C-alpha positions in Angstrom: -29.6 -28.6 -12.1 -28.0 -30.8 -9.4 -25.0 -29.9 -7.2 -23.0 -32.3 -9.2 -23.7 -30.7 -12.5 -23.2 -27.2 -11.0 -19.7 -28.2 -9.6 -18.6 -29.8 -12.9 -19.0 -26.6 -14.8 -17.0 -24.5 -12.3 -13.8 -22.7 -13.3 -12.4 -20.2 -10.9 -10.6 -18.4 -13.7 -13.8 -17.6 -15.5 -16.3 -16.9 -12.7 -19.1 -14.4 -13.1 -21.0 -12.0 -10.9 -23.3 -14.7 -9.5 -20.4 -16.4 -7.8 -18.9 -13.1 -6.6 -22.3 -12.0 -5.1 -22.9 -15.3 -3.3 -20.1 -17.9 -3.5 -21.4 -20.2 -0.8 -23.8 -22.5 -2.7 -21.0 -23.2 -5.3 -18.5 -23.8 -2.5 -21.0 -26.3 -0.9 -21.4 -28.1 -4.2 -17.7 -28.3 -4.8 -17.0 -29.6 -1.3 -19.6 -32.3 -1.8 -18.7 -33.4 -5.4 -15.3 -31.9 -6.4 -13.4 -30.8 -3.2 -10.1 -30.7 -5.1 -11.5 -29.1 -8.2 -9.3 -28.9 -11.3 -9.6 -25.7 -13.2 -9.0 -25.5 -17.0 -5.5 -24.1 -16.5 -4.5 -27.1 -14.3 -4.8 -25.2 -11.0 -6.7 -26.6 -8.0 -9.6 -25.0 -6.1 -9.8 -26.5 -2.6 -13.0 -26.2 -0.4 -12.5 -28.7 2.4 -11.4 -27.3 5.8 -8.8 -30.1 6.3 -7.2 -29.7 2.9 -7.0 -25.9 3.1 -5.5 -26.1 6.6 -2.9 -28.6 5.4 -1.9 -26.3 2.5 -1.4 -23.3 4.9 0.7 -25.4 7.3 2.8 -27.4 4.8 6.4 -26.1 4.5 6.5 -27.2 0.9 3.9 -24.6 0.0 5.2 -21.3 -1.4 3.6 -17.9 -1.4 6.1 -16.5 -3.9 4.1 -15.2 -7.0 6.9 -13.6 -9.2 6.3 -16.0 -12.1 2.5 -15.9 -11.9 2.3 -12.1 -11.4 4.7 -11.4 -14.3 2.3 -13.3 -16.6 -0.7 -11.5 -15.1 0.7 -7.9 -14.7 3.9 -7.6 -16.7 6.6 -5.4 -15.4 4.2 -2.8 -13.9 3.7 -1.0 -10.6 1.3 -3.8 -9.6 3.9 -6.4 -10.2 6.5 -4.5 -8.2 4.1 -4.1 -5.3 2.7 -7.6 -5.1 6.1 -9.2 -5.5 7.8 -7.0 -2.9 5.2 -6.9 -0.1 5.1 -9.3 2.8 2.2 -11.5 1.8 3.5 -12.9 -1.5 7.0 -13.8 -0.4 8.7 -16.6 1.4 11.6 -16.7 3.9 14.2 -15.2 4.2 12.7 -12.0 2.9 9.3 -12.7 4.5 11.1 -13.4 7.8 12.9 -10.0 7.7 9.8 -7.9 7.0 7.6 -9.8 9.4 10.1 -9.3 12.2 10.3 -5.5 11.5 6.5 -5.2 11.4 6.1 -7.3 14.6 7.6 -4.5 16.6 4.3 -2.5 16.1 2.1 -5.4 17.1 3.4 -6.4 20.5 0.8 -7.0 23.3 2.0 -3.8 25.0 1.6 -1.7 21.8 -1.8 -3.2 21.0 -3.0 -2.5 24.6 -2.0 1.1 24.1 -4.1 1.3 20.9 -7.4 0.3 22.7 -8.1 3.8 24.1 -7.5 5.3 20.7 -9.9 2.9 19.1 -12.6 3.6 21.7 -12.1 7.3 21.2 -12.5 7.1 17.4 -15.5 4.8 17.7 -17.3 7.1 20.2 -16.5 10.1 18.0 -18.0 8.4 14.9 -21.1 7.3 16.9 -21.6 10.9 18.3 -21.6 12.2 14.7 -24.2 9.6 13.6 -26.5 10.0 16.6 -28.6 12.8 15.1 -29.2 10.9 11.8 -32.1 8.6 11.2 -30.4 6.8 8.3 -26.8 6.5 7.0 -24.4 4.3 5.0 -22.8 1.9 7.4 -19.8 1.3 5.2 -18.8 4.8 4.2 -19.7 6.6 7.4 -18.7 3.9 10.0 -17.0 0.7 8.9 -14.5 2.4 6.7 -13.8 5.4 8.9 -12.4 3.4 11.9 -9.6 1.4 10.2 -8.8 4.5 8.0 -8.0 6.4 11.2 -6.1 3.5 12.8 -3.9 2.6 9.9 -3.3 6.3 9.2 -2.1 6.7 12.8 0.2 3.7 12.5 1.8 4.9 9.3 1.6 8.6 10.0 -0.6 9.3 6.9 -1.7 13.0 6.9 -5.4 13.8 7.2 -5.4 15.3 3.7 -4.8 11.9 2.1 -7.0 9.7 4.2 -10.1 10.0 2.0 -8.2 8.4 -0.8 -7.1 5.3 1.0 -10.1 3.0 0.3 -9.9 3.8 -3.4 -6.2 2.9 -3.4 -6.9 -0.3 -1.5 -9.8 -1.5 -3.7 -7.9 -0.8 -6.9 -4.8 -2.6 -5.8 -6.6 -5.6 -4.3 -9.1 -5.8 -7.1 -6.3 -6.5 -9.6 -5.7 -9.9 -7.8 -9.1 -11.2 -9.0 -9.0 -14.1 -11.5 -10.9 -12.0 -14.1 -9.6 -8.5 -14.4 -10.4 -5.9 -17.1 -7.7 -3.6 -18.5 -9.5 -0.7 -16.9 -9.1 -2.3 -13.5 -5.4 -3.0 -14.1 -4.9 0.6 -15.1 -6.6 1.8 -12.0 -4.5 -0.6 -9.9 -1.2 0.6 -11.4 -2.2 4.2 -11.0 -3.0 3.6 -7.3 0.3 2.0 -6.6 2.2 4.9 -8.2 0.1 7.6 -6.6 0.1 6.2 -3.1 3.8 5.2 -3.5 4.6 8.9 -4.2 2.7 10.0 -1.1 4.5 7.4 1.1 7.9 8.3 -0.3 7.3 11.9 0.9 6.1 10.7 4.3 9.2 8.5 4.7 11.6 11.3 3.7 9.9 13.6 6.2 10.0 11.1 9.0 13.7 10.4 8.4 14.5 14.1 8.8 12.5 14.6 12.1 14.6 15.2 15.2 11.7 14.7 17.5 9.4 12.0 16.0 5.7 12.3 16.5 3.7 9.7 18.4 1.9 8.5 15.3 3.6 6.6 12.5 5.3 4.3 14.9 5.1 1.2 12.6 6.5 3.3 9.8 9.5 4.3 12.0 10.0 0.6 13.0 10.3 -0.2 9.3 12.6 2.8 8.6 15.0 2.3 11.5 14.8 -1.4 12.1 17.1 -4.1 10.9 17.3 -7.9 11.1 20.9 -9.2 11.3 22.1 -6.0 9.6 19.5 -6.2 6.8 17.4 -3.0 6.4 14.6 -2.4 3.9 15.3 -0.4 0.8 13.1 2.7 0.0 11.2 0.6 -2.6 10.6 -2.2 0.0 9.5 0.4 2.6 7.0 1.9 0.2 5.5 -1.4 -1.0 5.2 -2.9 2.5 3.4 0.3 3.7 1.0 -0.1 0.8 0.5 -3.8 2.0 -0.2 -2.6 5.5 -2.8 -0.2 4.1 -4.6 -3.1 2.4 -4.2 -5.5 5.2 -5.2 -3.1 8.0 -7.8 -1.1 6.2 -9.9 -2.9 3.6 -10.2 -6.3 5.5 -11.1 -4.5 8.7 -13.7 -2.4 7.0 -15.2 -5.6 5.5 -15.0 -7.5 8.8 -17.3 -4.8 10.4 -19.6 -4.5 7.5 -19.8 -8.3 6.8 -20.5 -9.0 10.5 -23.4 -6.5 10.5 -24.7 -8.0 7.2 -24.7 -11.3 9.0 -26.6 -9.9 11.9 -29.2 -8.3 9.6 -29.7 -11.8 8.0 -30.1 -13.4 11.5 -32.0 -10.9 13.7 -32.4 -13.5 16.4 -28.6 -13.4 16.8 -28.6 -9.6 16.9 -31.2 -9.7 19.6 -29.1 -12.2 21.5 -26.1 -9.9 21.4 -28.2 -6.9 22.6 -29.4 -9.0 25.5 -25.9 -10.2 26.4 -23.2 -7.8 25.2 -20.5 -10.1 26.6 -21.1 -12.3 23.6 -19.3 -9.8 21.4 -16.1 -11.8 21.4 -17.6 -15.0 20.1 -19.9 -12.9 17.8 -16.8 -11.4 16.1 -15.4 -14.9 15.5 -18.7 -16.0 14.0 -18.7 -13.0 11.7 -15.2 -13.9 10.6 -16.2 -17.4 9.9 -19.6 -16.8 8.2 -18.5 -14.0 5.8 -14.7 -14.0 5.8 -13.2 -10.7 4.4 -10.5 -12.8 2.6 -12.3 -15.5 0.6 -9.5 -17.1 -1.5 -5.7 -17.5 -1.0 -3.0 -19.1 -3.0 0.0 -21.4 -2.7 2.3 -23.2 -5.1 3.9 -26.6 -4.3 7.7 -26.6 -4.1 7.9 -30.4 -3.7 5.6 -33.4 -4.1 2.8 -33.1 -1.6 -0.1 -35.4 -0.8 -3.4 -33.6 -0.2 -6.8 -35.2 0.0 -5.5 -38.5 -1.2 -3.9 -37.0 -4.3 -0.1 -36.7 -4.9 0.5 -33.2 -6.3 3.7 -32.6 -8.3 6.1 -29.6 -7.9 4.6 -26.4 -9.3 1.0 -27.2 -8.7 -0.9 -23.9 -8.3 -3.6 -24.0 -5.5 -6.5 -21.7 -4.8 -7.5 -22.1 -1.1 -11.2 -21.3 -0.6 -11.4 -19.9 2.9 -15.1 -19.3 2.2 -15.6 -23.0 1.5 -13.4 -24.2 4.4 -15.2 -22.0 6.9 -18.5 -23.6 6.1 -17.3 -27.2 6.0 -19.8 -29.4 8.1 -16.8 -31.7 8.8 -15.5 -29.0 11.1 -18.4 -26.7 12.0 -21.8 -27.9 13.3 -24.6 -26.5 11.1 -22.2 -24.2 9.3 -24.8 -22.4 7.2 -26.5 -21.1 10.4 -25.3 -18.1 12.3 -24.5 -18.9 16.0 -22.7 -16.2 17.9 -22.2 -18.6 20.8 -20.3 -21.0 18.6 -17.5 -22.8 20.5 -15.0 -24.0 19.4 -14.8 -21.8 16.3 -11.5 -22.7 14.6 -12.1 -20.6 11.4 -9.2 -19.7 9.2 -10.3 -16.2 8.2 -6.8 -15.0 9.1 -5.1 -18.0 7.3 -2.6 -20.2 9.2 1.1 -21.1 9.3 3.9 -18.6 9.0 1.6 -16.3 6.8 -1.0 -16.1 9.5 -2.3 -12.5 9.7 0.1 -10.3 11.7 -2.7 -7.8 12.6 -5.3 -10.4 13.6 -5.4 -9.3 17.3 -5.7 -5.6 16.3 -8.5 -6.5 13.8 -10.4 -8.4 16.5 -10.0 -5.5 18.9 -11.4 -3.1 16.3 -14.3 -5.3 15.5 -15.2 -6.0 19.1 -15.3 -2.3 20.0 -16.8 -1.1 16.7 -19.7 -3.6 16.6 -20.2 -3.8 20.4 -20.5 0.0 20.7 -22.6 0.4 17.6 -25.2 -2.1 18.8 -25.2 -0.6 22.3 -25.6 2.9 21.0 -28.2 2.1 18.4 -30.1 -1.0 19.6 -32.8 -0.6 16.9 -30.4 -0.5 14.0 -31.6 -2.3 10.9 -30.8 -2.5 7.2 -32.9 -0.1 5.2 -31.9 -0.8 1.6 -29.9 -3.1 -0.6 -26.3 -3.8 0.4 -24.0 -3.3 -2.6 -21.1 -5.7 -2.9 -17.6 -4.7 -3.7 -17.8 -7.1 -6.6 -14.5 -8.9 -5.9 -13.9 -12.6 -5.8 -10.9 -12.9 -3.5 -12.2 -10.3 -1.0 -15.7 -10.2 0.4 -17.2 -6.9 1.5 -19.6 -4.1 0.6 -19.4 -0.6 -0.9 -22.8 0.5 0.5 -25.1 -0.7 3.3 -27.9 1.7 4.2 -29.2 1.4 7.7 -31.8 3.1 10.0 -31.2 3.7 13.7 
């Protein structure tokens, strides 16, 4: 079967496990033969770098999903969450929440986080040092962001083991094909974690001497923008969003980057020989196996993209996975090159929805992978890596390694 015939049968709304496991061959075929691919429901699936970049930067593109999510979820906890959190909203609400969150991501605050990240990473590596084999995802990649986001939100230790389950259930409901069981799990996770956060918020409000952790939560509770404060419901839903944004994607960034290294041992050897390459190595990991694979926008006016005039209300799927391997932007994009410069990937999106925590995520990745490779220079994959099984988010549930 040719790339043309493969691309002609594609419909993002009815994809199967083969695409989820390895979307890159299909993205390549679509880029070549159907870069602005029309799905059966009339939506577009874009795979060219220039087109995806334009969508993210165009002011006529909306992130508001109230109509779409009401059809998908009904009036459920998932609907309330995804239509209240930062990511699926436009200004002015998006502007208010982003300004409140930004207080916790200033250069000074992030610099103060670095010693904490180093301490957590070294503690994790100390525990793993006596093992000959372990699961890289559960015992390392997941543990670091869990500790960091819990510190930032003030989540008690007793709840931290549940955070990944909440995150996967809530994010999994965003996939194009979702079973009723997955929807039920997503709704239950929003409700359960929402109750936990409500208790934490009430407790933090009553404290006369606030603790050092939970600083972002306090910024959201106490902050206002031109007199506008977040309601309790908005507080809870945006804390859930921070869990997902700061936890799951960082877990996947670390695991995906190591998966990339295991597939390209010459590049892992290069990093071990020159640890200073860790910064560009992290960027290559973000490009090669982006944790966020697909985004969405809706046109609010007529927009010309890729030579086509799109009417108001056109629903667009932006393939970050496809764009980040576009040969028009990246030299030999299917090859791993940890020295790649420039590397203008869009793993963190672009425009006014560019990831607020990108600098923190890069710092976590740089320290986590750099120290892992330094401590365990003989690390290698020892068994099959098990995918999360999601289309919009790429990551792994298991990755056995030997050290």
